[in-house]
Structure formats: structure tokens, C-alpha cells
C-alpha positions in Angstrom: 99.6 74.2 95.1 96.4 75.1 97.1 93.9 72.2 96.9 90.2 73.2 96.7 87.5 71.1 98.2 85.5 69.1 95.6 82.1 70.7 95.1 79.2 68.8 96.4 75.9 68.1 94.6 73.9 70.7 96.6 72.7 74.2 96.3 76.3 75.3 97.1 77.9 73.3 94.2 78.8 76.5 92.4 81.5 77.4 94.8 84.8 75.8 95.8 86.1 76.4 99.3 89.8 76.3 100.5 91.0 77.0 104.0 93.5 79.8 104.5 95.8 80.5 107.5 94.4 82.7 110.1 95.6 86.3 110.6 97.3 85.2 113.8 99.1 82.3 112.1 100.3 84.6 109.3 101.5 87.3 111.7 103.4 84.8 113.7 105.1 83.3 110.6 105.9 86.7 109.1 106.3 89.0 112.1 107.0 92.8 111.8 110.2 94.1 113.2 110.6 96.8 115.8 111.9 99.1 113.0 108.9 98.3 110.9 106.5 98.8 113.8 108.0 102.2 114.6 107.8 103.2 110.9 104.1 102.3 110.8 103.1 104.0 114.0 105.1 107.2 113.4 103.6 107.7 109.9 100.1 107.0 111.3 100.5 109.7 114.0 102.0 112.2 111.6 99.4 111.6 108.9 96.6 112.1 111.4 98.1 115.3 112.6 98.3 116.6 109.1 94.7 115.7 108.4 93.6 117.4 111.6 95.6 120.6 110.7 98.1 120.2 113.6 101.0 119.7 111.2 101.4 122.2 108.3 103.2 119.7 106.0 101.4 117.9 103.2 100.6 114.2 103.1 101.7 112.5 99.9 100.5 109.0 98.9 102.7 108.0 95.9 103.6 104.8 94.1 102.5 102.2 91.6 98.8 102.0 90.7 99.1 98.3 91.8 102.1 96.1 92.8 102.6 93.0 90.6 106.4 92.7 91.0 107.8 92.8 94.5 111.4 93.4 93.4 110.4 96.5 91.4 108.3 97.7 94.4 111.3 97.4 96.7 113.6 99.2 94.3 111.0 102.0 94.1 110.9 102.1 97.9 114.6 102.5 98.2 114.4 105.5 95.9 111.4 107.0 97.7 113.2 106.7 101.1 116.0 109.0 99.9 113.6 111.5 98.4 111.4 111.4 101.5 114.3 112.2 103.7 115.2 115.2 101.5 111.7 116.6 101.6 110.7 115.7 105.1 110.4 119.2 106.3 107.5 119.9 103.8 106.1 116.4 103.0 105.2 113.3 104.7 105.6 110.7 102.0 103.9 107.3 102.2 104.3 104.7 99.5 101.3 103.2 97.6 101.6 99.4 98.1 98.3 98.4 96.5 98.0 94.6 96.7 94.2 94.6 95.9 92.7 96.0 92.7 89.0 96.8 92.4 87.5 96.2 89.0 84.5 97.9 87.4 83.9 94.6 85.5 86.7 91.9 85.3 90.5 91.8 85.2 93.5 91.1 87.4 92.5 91.7 91.0 95.9 92.2 92.5 98.9 90.6 94.0 96.9 89.2 96.9 94.3 87.5 94.6 96.6 86.3 91.7 100.3 86.7 92.6 101.5 84.7 89.6 99.5 86.7 87.0 98.2 83.5 85.4 94.6 83.3 86.7 95.6 80.5 89.1 94.5 82.7 92.0 96.8 81.2 94.5 95.5 83.3 97.4 97.5 81.4 100.1 100.7 82.4 98.3 99.3 85.9 97.7 98.8 86.6 101.4 102.3 85.4 102.2 103.9 87.4 99.4 102.0 90.5 100.3 102.8 90.4 104.0 106.5 89.8 103.2 106.5 92.7 100.9 104.9 95.1 103.4 107.3 93.9 106.0 110.3 94.4 103.9 109.2 97.9 102.8 108.4 99.1 106.3 111.7 97.6 107.6 113.4 100.0 105.2 111.8 102.9 107.1 109.2 103.5 104.3 105.6 103.6 105.5 103.0 101.9 103.3 99.5 102.8 102.1 96.9 100.6 100.5 93.3 100.4 99.5 91.2 98.0 101.5 88.9 96.2 99.0 88.1 92.9 100.7 86.3 93.5 104.0 88.1 90.5 105.4 91.4 92.2 105.0 90.2 95.5 106.4 89.4 94.7 110.0 91.5 95.2 113.1 94.0 92.4 113.6 93.7 91.3 109.9 96.4 89.9 107.6 98.1 93.2 106.9 96.5 96.0 109.0 99.5 96.2 111.4 101.8 97.0 108.4 99.8 99.8 106.8 100.0 103.5 107.9 97.2 104.9 105.7 94.4 103.3 103.8 91.8 104.3 101.1 88.3 103.1 100.7 87.7 103.4 97.0 85.0 105.0 94.9 83.3 101.6 94.3 83.0 100.7 98.0 82.6 104.2 99.7 78.9 103.5 100.4 79.5 100.0 101.7 78.2 99.6 105.2 80.6 96.8 106.1 83.6 98.9 105.0 82.4 102.0 107.0 81.9 99.8 110.1 85.3 98.1 109.7 87.0 101.5 109.3 85.5 102.6 112.5 87.5 100.0 114.4 90.9 100.8 112.7 93.7 102.8 114.4 95.0 104.3 111.2 93.9 107.3 109.1 91.6 106.3 106.2 90.6 108.3 103.2 87.1 107.8 101.6 87.1 108.6 97.9 84.1 110.3 96.3 81.9 108.0 94.1 82.8 107.0 90.5 80.0 109.4 89.5 81.8 112.2 91.3 79.4 112.6 94.2 81.4 114.0 97.2 78.5 113.8 99.8 78.8 110.0 100.0 82.4 110.3 101.1 81.4 112.9 103.7 78.7 110.6 105.0 81.3 107.8 105.2 83.6 110.0 107.3 80.6 110.8 109.6 79.6 107.1 109.9 83.0 105.7 110.5 83.6 108.2 113.2 80.9 106.7 115.3 80.8 103.5 117.4 79.5 100.4 115.7 78.7 96.8 116.5 79.3 94.3 113.7 80.3 90.8 112.8 83.9 90.1 111.7 86.5 87.3 111.6 88.7 87.2 114.7 92.5 87.0 114.3 92.1 83.2 114.9 89.6 83.0 112.0 86.3 82.5 113.9 83.4 84.8 113.5 83.0 87.2 116.4 81.1 90.3 117.5 83.1 93.5 117.4 82.3 96.8 119.1 84.3 99.7 117.6 85.0 103.1 119.2 84.9 105.1 116.0 87.8 106.4 113.9 88.3 110.2 114.2 91.1 110.2 111.6 89.1 109.6 108.4 88.8 112.1 105.7 87.7 112.8 102.1 89.7 112.1 99.0 88.7 114.0 95.8 89.3 111.8 92.8 87.0 113.3 90.2 84.4 111.1 88.4 82.0 110.9 85.4 80.8 114.4 86.2 84.3 115.7 85.7 87.4 116.6 87.8 87.1 118.2 91.2 90.6 119.1 92.0 90.2 122.8 91.3 89.5 125.6 93.8 85.8 125.3 93.2 85.8 121.5 93.9 87.9 121.9 97.0 85.6 124.8 98.3 82.5 122.7 97.8 84.0 119.7 99.6 85.1 122.0 102.5 81.5 123.4 102.7 80.1 119.9 103.0 82.6 119.0 105.7 81.8 122.1 107.6 78.1 121.4 107.4 78.8 118.0 108.9 80.9 119.7 111.6 84.0 117.9 110.4 87.3 119.8 110.8 89.4 117.7 108.5 91.8 118.4 105.6 91.1 117.2 102.1 93.4 114.9 100.0 93.3 115.3 96.2 94.0 112.4 93.9 95.9 113.6 90.8 94.9 110.5 88.9 91.6 108.8 87.9 88.8 111.2 87.2 90.9 114.2 88.0 93.3 113.4 85.2 90.6 112.2 82.8 92.4 108.8 83.1 95.5 110.1 81.4 98.6 109.6 83.5 100.4 112.4 81.6 97.9 114.9 83.1 98.9 114.2 86.7 101.6 117.0 86.7 99.0 119.4 85.3 96.7 118.6 88.3 99.6 119.0 90.7 100.5 122.3 89.2 97.0 123.5 89.9 97.2 122.3 93.5 100.5 124.1 94.0 98.8 127.3 92.8 96.0 126.8 95.3 98.5 126.2 98.1 100.2 129.6 97.4 97.1 131.6 96.5 96.2 132.5 100.1 92.6 131.3 99.4 90.4 129.1 101.5 91.5 126.0 99.5 95.1 126.7 100.6 94.3 125.7 104.2 91.8 123.0 103.2 94.2 120.9 101.2 96.0 118.3 103.4 97.5 115.9 100.8 97.8 114.5 97.4 97.8 111.1 95.7 100.0 110.3 92.7 100.3 107.1 90.6 103.9 106.6 89.8 106.3 103.9 88.9 109.9 103.3 87.9 109.0 103.9 84.3 106.0 105.7 82.8 102.9 104.3 81.1 101.3 100.9 81.4 101.3 97.5 79.7 98.7 94.8 79.2 98.9 91.3 80.3 98.9 88.9 77.3 95.3 88.3 76.1 96.0 84.6 76.1 95.3 84.6 79.8 91.7 85.4 79.1 91.8 88.8 80.5 90.2 91.8 78.8 92.5 94.2 77.1 91.3 96.8 79.5 93.4 95.4 82.3 95.9 98.1 81.5 93.4 101.0 81.1 95.9 103.6 79.9 98.6 103.9 77.2 101.0 101.0 76.8 103.8 103.5 76.2 106.7 103.3 78.6 109.9 105.3 79.0 113.3 103.7 78.6 115.5 103.4 81.6 117.8 106.1 80.3 115.2 108.8 79.6 115.6 112.2 81.3 113.2 114.7 82.8 113.6 117.7 85.1 115.1 116.5 88.3 116.3 113.2 87.0 119.5 111.7 88.5 119.3 113.4 91.9 118.2 110.3 93.8 120.2 108.1 91.6 123.4 109.9 92.7 122.7 108.7 96.3 121.3 105.2 95.5 124.2 102.7 95.1 124.1 100.2 92.3 120.6 100.9 91.1 121.3 99.4 87.7 122.7 96.4 89.3 119.6 96.0 91.5 117.4 96.3 88.4 119.3 93.7 86.4 119.7 91.2 89.3 116.1 91.1 90.4 114.1 87.9 90.2 110.8 88.4 88.3 109.8 85.0 87.1 106.2 85.8 86.5 106.9 88.9 84.5 109.8 87.3 82.5 107.5 84.4 81.6 104.9 86.8 80.3 107.4 89.1 78.6 106.5 92.1 80.8 108.6 95.3 81.0 110.3 95.8 84.4 109.0 98.7 86.5 105.9 99.4 84.3 102.4 99.2 85.5 100.0 96.5 84.4 96.9 98.5 85.5 96.5 102.3 85.3 99.3 104.3 83.6 101.8 105.9 85.9 104.3 108.8 85.7 107.9 107.9 85.7 110.3 108.1 88.7 112.0 111.2 87.1 108.7 112.9 86.7 107.7 112.0 90.3 110.9 113.5 91.7 110.2 116.7 89.8 106.5 116.8 91.0 107.3 116.3 94.6 110.1 118.9 94.6 107.7 121.4 93.2 105.1 120.4 95.7 107.6 120.9 98.6 108.4 124.4 97.4 104.7 125.2 97.3 104.3 123.9 100.9 107.2 126.1 102.0 105.7 129.1 100.3 102.3 128.5 101.9 104.0 128.3 105.3 105.7 131.7 104.8 102.5 133.3 103.5 100.6 132.0 106.6 103.4 133.4 108.9 103.3 136.8 107.2 99.5 136.9 107.4 99.6 136.0 111.1 102.1 138.8 111.8 100.0 141.3 110.0 96.9 140.3 111.9 98.8 140.5 115.2 100.0 144.1 114.4 96.5 145.1 113.5 95.1 143.9 116.8 
């Protein structure tokens, strides 16, 4: 149990302080393997190429809204690895492994902050569990994506940065100067989401800002405060996630974003979030959003070439569930429906990955999930935003791959016609 220092009778008595291991110590105790390092670097390079328009595949960031059960996350990763291999010619698939959860007010802040789901906030355990999970997933050959919420976990040589292939800066922190500066020193592609109100210009500003050199203060890998001079990150881009002003995934929303990027002299692709404001916070609408994106990809319009990727909130089973109110959390922790599918439910595309994944049912039944069992939580169901099921995910990504293939053929035909005209 982490011991907190006793508050002193001073102006700082409202806080308690506990020392944590340095990033260097954590990396040494839980090192990444050569396989994991290769997985991370390859996905970074390929995702960056897609964002720059040098690779005509689509980037897909898919997985649970947030991770609270490491066993379920690893089962999801095993399934995703098989599907990723099957669709690799059209899609670069990176798994959402979100260990931090931003809150509009209060609620569970993620695996890093409260790994045991009991408000004990054993962060020292959280950082260890999180790094072990990222290591295990990348060792499978599955690249990981996350949202950088805490500035201290965002910088170069931090606790987890070496195990993440793509990161998001969320709608609540997109205007944060510390986050923009820290991103400028990262060697991985980062997506800036539009604001919660729906303003896209702030995300474009963030892309411009993080692409420049900065001098700022940040903890070193040993834990001491140091001065950092960054070189600028040229692999940042905008993520359209909708907002209070409404969705912005449609052709008009993409065109407006592309115009803002062009005005800022930024030649970057756009990633579209199928969830959040674009789905009106209804996870069941994510396939509807994706269908519109597929139509844009095959319409030979400007948006077809502007779209570089999508984000999908997905889990083993659909829906979401609330943590017991006895823990003192608001009922809004799970912001969507508490409905979840049963393990035997079927949807278009179901069973294809399961045919190749050995003993999936045995893996599900043998997993150790003490925190979830203690709280009576359903295995493989989100405790934050609602998610589509694995079966729906497989169907959505197969449909998206077909759209990418068709976009590729349309582009080739157009190019041949142009060449003949010339």
C-alpha cells in the first residue's frame, strides 16, 4: 500500500504527497522487448506516412473507450491481431489502450489513476500495471494508441511514451499550452481533437503550434525538473469528433476542416472519430457514421482524399455498465446505455476471427479479474462510454477496407484518364 506523507500545518496542508518511481526506474524494471519496439516504431512510421498522404491505406484507431480489465484488453488484442493481418493491405489498425480518462466533472480517471476501481487511487500500482499491459500488447505485435491527459505522462522519455504508436490530445486539453509544447518533442504521430464545443480551428492551431520548436520545463527520465528544447512534431493532425454544435463527420465538415488546414499551409490528412459528438453519444450510431465515411471515400469528392483515418470505440461486448454507486462515483461514469450483448449474440461478420483464435472461450473463463468480480462487473463491457461489440467491429472494419480498396481503384482510373487526356 502506497504511504502518503502526513500533511503539515502550513499553506500546503490541503495536499498529500507520495513519491513515485522515476520513468527511468520503471522502464528498467519493465523493459520493452525487441519485438515490442519494432511493433511501435513500424506503426509510427506507417501512421505518419498515411497522415502525410504517402500511404493510401486508412489509419484505424479502435478499441475500448478505456481499459479497466487487463485480461479483457489482452483478449481483445489477440482478436484484433488476426483481423489486422487480414485487412493489412487496406487498413493500418492500432488498438486503443486508453489508461487515462478525462472527466468533464468527476468520475473514474482510468487504470493509471485508480487501477482497483475502489477510489484508493494506488497510482504506483497503476503505472506498473499500465506499463505491463502496454508491453504485453506490443509484444503480441499489436501497436497501441492512447490519449495523453496528464502532462507528466506525455513528455519524451516518460513512463509509457516508448510503448505508444499514436496518441490523441483530447477536446478538453487541445488548447493547453503545456500539451502542445510536450507534443512538439514527441517522435510519434499525435491527433488533436476539436473542442467540446465543436470548434475545429483550435485543433488546427494546435497542429501549427506543436510543429514548431519550443523551450519548456518538464521532468527528466530521472524525475528532476529540466529544460527541454524540442524540434517540433511534423506528424500531428486534426481529429474531427463533433461537439455541442453538432456532428462534423459529413462531407461539409471534412471540407471545412480541409480548408482550415490549407489556409494554415498544412498538408495533412484528417481523422474522423465515429463516437462522441459525431454519434450524439450513442454508441449504436457509430456504424451509421462509418457508413457515411465509406460513402465519402468512394464518391470521388475532395473529402475522399482528405480522410486519412477513423476512430471507433469498441469492446468484446456492446454497451456500457456503471460502477456501483456505493463507491461514491456519479452515475454518469458510464455515460451511455448499460445494455450489453451476451457472448453468444450474432451480427454480420461474427465468427470469422473466432474460427482462427484458439480457445477464446477458455481464455475468457480463465482470466483473473479480481476487481471486476468484487464489484460484480460484466466481463468485456465498458465502464465509461458505450462501445460497439466485437462482431459489429469486425463488420465495420471489413466494410471500411472495401471502401478503401474502391477509393484506390477510382484514383487509379482517374489517373489513367488524366494521363490519356494529356
